[in-house]
N, C-alpha and C positions, 0 to 999 in steps of 0.2 A: 263244663262245655266243650263242645267236639274240638278236638286236637285239629287245628291245620297243616296240610303234609304238604311238601314241596320235593320233586325230582331234584336233586343235588348234584351237578353234574360231576363234582369234586369227591361224590363219594360212590357215584353212577346207581343207586337207591333211591326210595321215594323214602324220604325222612319225616318227624314232626318238627316242625318249626316254630323254634324258641327265641326271642330275642336276645343279644345279649345284654340291654339293659330296658327290660321291659318297663313301661308300655312302649318304650320308642323303640323304632325300627329305621337305621340307615339304610338307604338304597340307592343305587348307582346303576344309571343305564348308558349306555355308549350311545352317543346323540349321532346324528347327522354327518356324513363330509358333504359341507354344501358348496359343491361345483355343479350339480347337475338337479334336474327335477327329483323328489322323492316321490318312488313312485306305490300301488297298490303291492307290490312285495314288500317293501321297506314300512309299511302302514299297518302292514297285517303284524310285524313283531312290536309295534308302540300299541296298538289295541290289545295285544295278550301283554303289556308291562302295566295297562291301564288297569286289566282286570285284575291283575294281581295286585296293585295298590289300592282299589277299591275293596277286594278282597281282605287287604290287612285292616283297613280302616274300618270295615262293617265287623270286624273279629274285635275291634275296639281299641286296636294300635294305634298310635300317634305317629306318622308314618313323615322321614324328611329324603324326600326324593329329590336326586340330583342329576342332571343332564347333559352332558357338552354337548358344544356345536361345535364340530371340528373345522376352523375357517382357515386354518395354517394349512401350508401346501404339502401336506407328505405325499411320498412317492409312489407310483400305483402298486409297484411291486412289492408283497412280503419281505423279500430278501435287500430292501433298501435300495433299489436299482429302479429305473426306469422314467417315467414322466411325472412331472411334478402335477397332481391332479387341479389345484388351483389353474394353475397357468393353462393347461389344457382346458378348461373352462372358459378362463379368459378369451380364448382364443377360439373358440368355438361358438360364444355368446356375444362377446365384443365387451368393449372396457375393462378397467383394470379387474384384479383380481379381487379387490374391495368390493367394488360395484355387486361381482358375480355369488360373493359371499354372502351380500344382505339379501340380495335378489331372492336367493334358493334357502335362505334361513325364512324369509318374508314367507314362503310355497309351501315351505316345513309346518311352521305355525300353523298358517291357513288348515293346513290339511288335518292339523291337530284338531282344528278347533271342530273342523268339517265331521268330523269322526267322532265329537263328543267325549275326546280324551283330554283327560284332565291335564296343563299346564305341570312341570315341575315346580317344585317349592324353587329350587334354583336353577335356572337356564344360562350357562355361561359359556364364553365363547371362550378357544382355546389363545386366540391371540392375546386375550386379554390377563390370562396368565402366564406369561413367557417368564417372570421373573420365578416363579413358585417352580417351573420346570427345571432353570439353570437352578435352583439349590438345589433342589433335587438329585440332580446328576454329580454336585457338588459332595454331597453325603456319599455318593456310589462310590465316586473317587477314592475318598476318605477310608472307605471300606478296602478300597483294593479290588475293588470285581471290574472297573474298567481299564481300558487299554486306547490310545489315539492312532490313528492311521492317518492316510495323507487325503481322507475324505470324511473323517468324523470322527466321535468318541465313540467307540461300541462298549457293549456289555458284553463280558465273557462269561456264558451262560457256563461254561465248565466248573464255575466259580459256584454255582448253584446245585446242590445233587440232585433238588428231586425237581429238576426243570420239566419234566411231562407227567406228573402228576396228575394235571388237569385233565392232557390229552389220552394218555395213556399209550404214547407213542415212546416205542425203544430208543433211546439215545442211540448207542451203536447201530440202527438201522439206519436211525438218519445222516450218521453219519459216514452209513457205508453206502447212503445212498446220493449223497451229494453229490454237485457239480464239481467236478475236478477245478475248476475256474471260480473261487469265493474269493478273488479280489486280496485285500489283505487282511481278512477277518481268519482265526485264529480257528475258530469253530464254526462251522455251516449253520449252527443255532445261535450266534451271537449276531446281536442287534444293535442297529444303531439307536442311540442316544440323544447326539446332535449332530446332523450334519453341516460339513462348510459349504459355503458358497464356491463355487466354481471361480477360479480364477478368471480377471478380465471380466465378468460376467455380473450384470447389476438385477439381483432379482427384486423383483416388487415385493417379497414378505420376505426380510431379512432383521438380526438381530446382534447388535454386540454381546460376548459372551466369554469367559476367560479365556474359554479355548479357540477365540476366532469368531469371525463374522459369519451370521449364517443361519441357521433354523431346528427346532428341534424333533427329533423323531417322531412317530404317530404314535406309538405305545407309553412314553414318558409323560404325557398329558394328560391321560385317563388317570394313571398312579397320583398324579402331582395333584389334580383336579379334586376326586373323590378324597383322598387322605386330607387335604384343604379342608373339604366340608362334612366330612365324617368321621376323621379321626383313622390311627395307623391299621386298625380293624373295625371292619363294618358287618353288617347283617347280610346283604343281599346283592349281587351284581348280576346285571340281565347282558343279553346281547343276542346275534343267531348265532347259530351254529357253524357258521366259518369262521368266527371268532375263536373257537374254541383251542385249534392246535398253535396259532402264531399271536396272533392279540393280544388274548387272555393270559395265554401261557408267558408270554414278556412279560405281562404286568404282573404276575404273581412273584416272576421269579427278583422285576425290579424291584417291588415294593418291599417284599421279607428281606431281600439284600439289603434296604436302607433302614427298618425297621426291626430287623430281628425278631418280628409276631406275624400270626396268621395275617393274612391279609383280608379274607372273606370268609364267614361261614356257608353260606348257600352261594349256589352258580346256578342260574337258571337261565337255559338257552330254548332258541325258538327256532323253530323247523322252516325251511322253506316254501316260498308259493311260485307254483307253477302255473302257465296259463296255458291253456287247452292241451294240457302233458307236455309242454315244451317250456324250457326255459326263456324266460323273457329276453329278449335279442333284439337293438333297434334293426337289424336285418330284416328280421322276421315281423317287425312291425306289430309286436304283441305286448309293450311297453303302455300301461296305462296309468293315470294319476285320478287324484278322488277329486281334481276338478275335472277330467272326462268325466267321470262319470253322473257328474251334475250335466255337462254339456249334452248328455246323451239323456238326458231324463230319471235319474236315477234317483233317488234320496240314498246321501251317504250311509243312513242308518242302516239299509240293507246289505250292503256291504258290510259295514260291523256285525251287522246279524249274521252273514255269509263265513265272517271269518272263525266267527265262534262255535258254527255247526261244526268243527274240524280240533282236535287236538290240538293245542300250541304245540307239541313236540313232534307231531306226527307234519308229513311234508302235505301242502294243500293242493289241489286244484281248481283254478280258477276256472267257468266256464261261463259264455253269457246264459244259459240255460240254468245252470245255480244258480244265477242272480236273477233272474226273474223268479226260481223258487222261493228264493230268499223273499221277495218283496212280497210275495203271496202268503210264506208264513207270518211274515213279521206282520203284517193289514191283519191277520186273523187277532193279533195282541192289541195291536191297536184299537179295531172295530169295539172290541169288548172293554178296552180303556176309556173309550170316545163315549159308549153310551152308557155305562154305567159311572162315570164320571157325568153324568147329566141326573142322575137319577137321583129324588132328595133323600131317601130310605138310604142312600152312602154316608148321610151324615148320623141319622141317626142310631145304629149300632156300633157301641164302638168297640167290641170284643168278638173276634173272629171265633170262627169257630172248632172245635176238636179237629174237627177231621182236615181243617186248612190249614193246622198248627202242625199236625203231620205232614201235610204236602211242602210247608217251608221246611221243614226239618229235613226231609227228604233232599230238595235241591240244595240246602244247606252242607250236607253229606257230599255230595256230587262236587260241589265249588272247591269242600275244604281237603277234598281227596285229589290232591294237585291238579286246583282248576278244570275241574271236568264239563268245562262248558257244553258239548253237545249232550251229554247224559243230563247237566241241569235245565237246557231250553225244551228236552223232553218232557222232565217232567212238568213242568209251567204248563205246556200244553196238555197234559193228560189233565192235569189238578184242574185248569179252567173249564175241561171239556166237562168233566164231572160236577165242579159247583158253579155250572152255566146260570142258573137261574138264583144266586145271592149276590147281588151286587157287592157288599161290606166284604164278603170273602174275598172277589175276583179281586178289589180294587186292593185289598189289605196286599194279596200276593204280588199283584203288580208292581206297588209300590217298594216291596222290601227289594223283588229281585231285580229291581230296576238300580238298589243303593250299589250292586256288584256287576248287573251287565252294563247299563248305560246308555239304556236303547230308547231313553227319551219319551217311556210308554204315555205318559199324561199330554205333554204337550202334542206329539206325535197323532193321538188316539183323537184329541178334541180336533185336530185342525181335518181328522178323517171326519167325525161326525158333522163337521159345518156341511160339507158337501153332502150329505143324504138329504132327502127329499123331507121334508116336515109330512108329519099325517094328515094335517088339519088341509081337507078337500076346500075348503074354502076361505086358504088363505093365497097372496101372491105368489101363484103357482101357474104354470103354463096347462093349455088343455090338456095336452096328454100327460103330465104329471099331476094333474086333477084324476085323470080318468085312472092311472096307475094306484092312487091313494085309493079310492074308492075301492077296485077289486082288491085291492091289499085289506080292505075292512073285512070286505064279503069273506075272504079265505080265511083271516084270522078267525071270524062267525064260525066256519065251517071245520076248520081244524080243532077251536075249544067245542064243537058238537060233535066231533071224533068221524066227521065226512072227509075223513083224507083222502080218497079218490080223485073226490070235487074239488078240495083243495090244491090238489097236485096238478091238476087242468089248469086253475086259476092261475096259479104261478108261472107254469109253462108260456103262459099267453103274455104273462105280465114280462118273462123272458123275453119273448119274441117283440116285446115294444120299447126292447133294450133296456130294460130297470131289474132288478133282482129285490129279494123280499129275505132276507137275513134274520134266523128267527133264535131268541137267546131267552132261553127259561120260556115262561107264559109272555115275552113280549118279542116285538120286531121292529124293523125299520128297514125303509125303503133305500137303495142306492142306486146310482145310475153304473151300468155296466161297461 
């Protein structure tokens, strides 16, 4: 069997993936902070995670996928300062922080479903695991790696020698570059495990703890939830590249300090999405959601297809022209899926050709080489172009590929097929449709008789009438342009 290879941020190289306890794979994904809309930049990452989960399952592994919903109001700054994100969202959208959290949790889940992203096996809110987070802080306190200031309980990063092993940053450079005013923190890399509620202020989200009323830090949430669900050491942890220097670095430090064991074997990080070569910004007005795509009459699968045309470790540039191109490229695959799905011969031959099996192996090779979806999609198009006249081969490859790509080939292909013009000129057609069908039959006869110039003239006439003829092997269909 071909080995699955993944780029491991921890080792900075592509490695063969082997689970700790095969065939089981434990995977944790950092979920959304639900204080605002999840946009297409966020969703690119979750599509990438979905491709990884689907690939693991395709490879024969049993995956337990865990994801958190950050509905606790951690602070805006990675330095444990600034404004509470949930409180900020409540002021912006109205209602309580709890109302805002549920609203944007629903929007996130709706976005997952629209993009055919398989829901995690465990999707859990941080507010439902406060006791787990407190228990983990207690362990760290017993290990002697915490200290208390006037505003919270902090992790002493100097007690963890390999603090920068994920990010590769030099701790001395971090200290030298730190701002003079660190508050009461001992080291610039120290981070809050528990923040105290400000005196005289009643927060909407706060809990009792052994150290005082307050709320957990952002980083402790992911460690507590992942370790409870997957154990002290598990296989894969995913997130955006922005999580590497602080959030995931702090997760490793506190988790390994608590357990004395390696936290995660493979770290998989996804790169950013730009819009028209610019960072997404409300002031520019270039932030879009999946729901916006639907309002603009785009099939969300076209957005998913567009994501897959850029490798997950490369920065992606979203443009409307690129999305239009994705629609066309995806429709080529849908048209084949729809037509061949209606062909009775698909049900007769149960064995794909040796050539199609070789195409499948090439497709798998691309996916297994660090989830190279751009290469895999290119293989798919080349294979289907070559095997255009073999219905079972086409459906075999599309069905197998869709186990990983999740582009809903059969469903969308049939929907596209239903929009085609029936080739019966005596059926329930409009006068122009009947004329187009008659012309298409004449063109087909000319084409089979090798009178290609005359056949092309008729096709141009059909195009002028607002229709097109699409050939596949020795068959064809008619569609409205």
